[in-house]
Every structure is written in C-alpha cells, then in structure tokens.
N, C-alpha and C positions, 0 to 999 in steps of 0.2 A: 635556618628557616626550613619548615617541612616542605617536601616536594609537593607541587600542585597536582592534585588528582585529575588525570585526563579521563573524562567519562567514557565508558564503553557503550557505544551506540549500535543498535542492531536495526536492520531494515527487515520488515516483514511484508512480503509480497503476497497478496491474496489473489490467487488465480485458480480457484477450485470450482468456480461456478459451472452450472449445467447448461447455461446459455439457452434456457427454455424459450425466451421471447424471440431470440434471434434464429433459433432453429439449426445452428451449426456452431462449432466451437469458436468462440470469439477470441480465445487466446491465440488461435492459429490463423486469424484473418490476415491476408497480405497487407503489409504496412512498411513503408520505407524500403530498406534493403532486405527485410526479412518478414517477420510476422509481428503482430501486436505485442505479444509477450516479450519478444526479443528486445523491442524498444524500451519496455519498462525495466527489464533486467539491465540493459545498458545504462539507464539512468541510475539504477540502484548501485551498480558497480562504480559509477562516477561520484558517488556521495561519500566515499571513504569510510563506509560502515565497517565496524569490527567484525560483523557477521551479517550474512543475508540468509534469511529463512524463506523458502518458497513453498507455499501451501498449494498442493494440487488435489484434484478430486475428479470432477467430470472430465472425461477425455484425457486423464492423466497419462496413460500409456502412450497415446499419440503425441502428447506434448513432449514427453521424454525423448521420443524418437526424432522430433522435429526442431526442438528448441535447444540452444546451447545453455545448459544449466550449470556450467562450470563456475566454481566459486560459491555455489549456493548449497545450503543444507536443505534438501528436499524432503518435505513431510507430506504423507498421504492423509487426506481427510475423507474417510469412508462415509462420514455423515454430512457430506457437502450439501445435500438437499436442505439442510437446516440453515443455510445462509452463511453470510460472512462471519458471524459470531462463532459458528462451529469450526471454521478454519482457523480463527484466532486461538480458540481453545486447543485445537490439535497442534498448533505451532508453538505455543508458549513453552511446553516441556523441552523443546529442542533448543531454546535459547541458552547461551552460556550463562552459568550461574552468577557471573559477575556483571551481567548486563545492567546498565543504569537507565537507559532510555530506549524505547522502541518506537520506530517510525513506521506507520502503516502506509503502504503503497498499494493502489489498486492495479491489478494485472491488466485491466482494460482501459487504463487512463494514460496513454503515451505522451500526453502534452506536458506532464510534470517534468521539470528540469532539476538537475542537481543544485542549481542556484536557489531554486524554491525551497528545497529541503534545508540547505544551509541557512537561508533566511529564517526559516521556521525554528531551527535549532538555536541560532544566535539570539533570536528574539523572545524565546520562551522564558528566559531567566530561570528561576527555580520552580516554575509552575508544574503541577502534577499532570496537567493536560494542556496541550497547545494545539491550535488549529490555524489554518491559513485564512486570512480575511482578504479575499480578492475584491476587485472593484464592484463585483455584482453579488457578493455574499460570501458565506463560509463554505470552504471546500477542503478536500484532501490535498496533500497528505496531513495526517494528524500525528502528534507525538505524545507519548505517555511515559511518565517516570515509572521506575520499577515498583513504586508503592501502589501503582494501579494494576499490576499484573494479575493479582488475585481477582479483582473485580472484572477485568477483561475476560478471564478464563471462565467466569460464571455467566456470561451473557448468553441470551437465547434469541434467535430470530435475525432477520436480515438487516433491520435498521437499529439493532440494539446498541451499537456504538453511539449513534446519534442520541438515543434516549439517555445513555450514560452521560453524555455531554450536557444534556438538559438538566439531569439530576444534579450534576456537579458544576453547574454554571458559574458559581462563585469562585471556583478553582481554575477555570479555563482562561488561558492567555490567548487572546486573538492577535495574531502577528500579521501586520499589514504586508501584503504581497502585491506586486504590480500585475496588471492584466486581469483578465476574466477567468473564471473557474474553467480549468481544462476539462473538456467533455469526456465522459466515459461512454462505453458502447453497450447498449441494451437492445437496440433495434437496427434494422438496415438503414434507417434515416440517420441514426447516430453515426453509423459507420461511414456513410457518405459525407457527413459533416467533417469527420476526422480526416478523411482522404483529401478533402478540399483544402486543408490547412497546409502550410509550407512543409515539405518533406514527407507528406503522407501518401502521395501517389506511388503505388507499387512500380 
C-alpha cells in the first residue's frame, strides 16, 4: 500500500497593522504574561504547524525587540497600509513550496486556541476554503488549500479575504466550533473586553 501523505500545514500570522484606530501598537499591548502577539504566537506554536510565517509591518522593529519570534519565518510587509491582503501577499512567497494548507491567524486575536485550529483542519475535509462557524457567526481562523494561494496573493484591501469567501461560497466548508467568536482588538474598548476574559489581565 502507498504511504499516506501527511499534509504540510503552515500557519500565517498577520501582525503588520498600523493600529490607526487604537493609536498605539496593538501587537505590544500587555496581555497575560507578555503582550498580545506573544499569546497568538504561543497558540501558533501549539498547533503543530510545519511552518509559521509571521508578517510584520507597522512597529515591526519594536515588535522584533519585544516579542519572542523564535520558530517563525518573519516577513516584512512594507505595504502594510494596504491592509491584511498586502500582508498575505508578502508572506506567501516565504511558504515552503510543499505547503498543502495555510491557516490564517490574526495577530490581535489571542482568544483562538490550538484546539480551534485542529477542529478547523479536521473538519474541512478536502475543501479549498474552510472557516470556523462559532455560535454567533463566522470567524477566524480560516484555512486555505494550496490551490487558493494564487488567488490569495492577488487580493487587495483590508476585507478582501471575506470578499473571496463570498465569491467562492460554494467551495467553503463551515466547521462548527464551540463558543463565540474570539474578539480582536481595534479600539480601547476591544482591549478592555479582552483583558476582562480569563487570563487576560496583565
């Protein structure tokens, strides 16, 4: 019998934002035992990914000085003002050529757990796109098969990934995940909400 192919799965952490609405680098907001991005990278390391690619842009130098990026392939996105899609496009060339699946993780969403990622991956089947269906709607993380990498690299704008999901709705697997959508941070109110959750208080 032929050997079963073990898919090569990469985690892509998007942490290049300029934090315009917040007014200070949200990647470096105190959270748990470190900062917000530390928590997200801890989750990424706990997922067993074959590779972790970290996209930095705004406050990139400060992030490098303050955050443990060990185990990550760090990519600079000089065009980070172009939104999340520009970070995806900057990061895709850094992926191992044998990558089968890419999981997108937001650098300001520390509430995602490795168990959520594993549920997403185990529930996607062979779908080209897969999303988490929480109790209150669709949310990150998202998973994309390698067949979608070209389309991802051509996106433009901050909500382009969501538009791609709408355009390819018939190909999207919605994987049921327990709980509500983990909040991300755009404002001080968002940050206060995250700090109020278990483990959030610095």
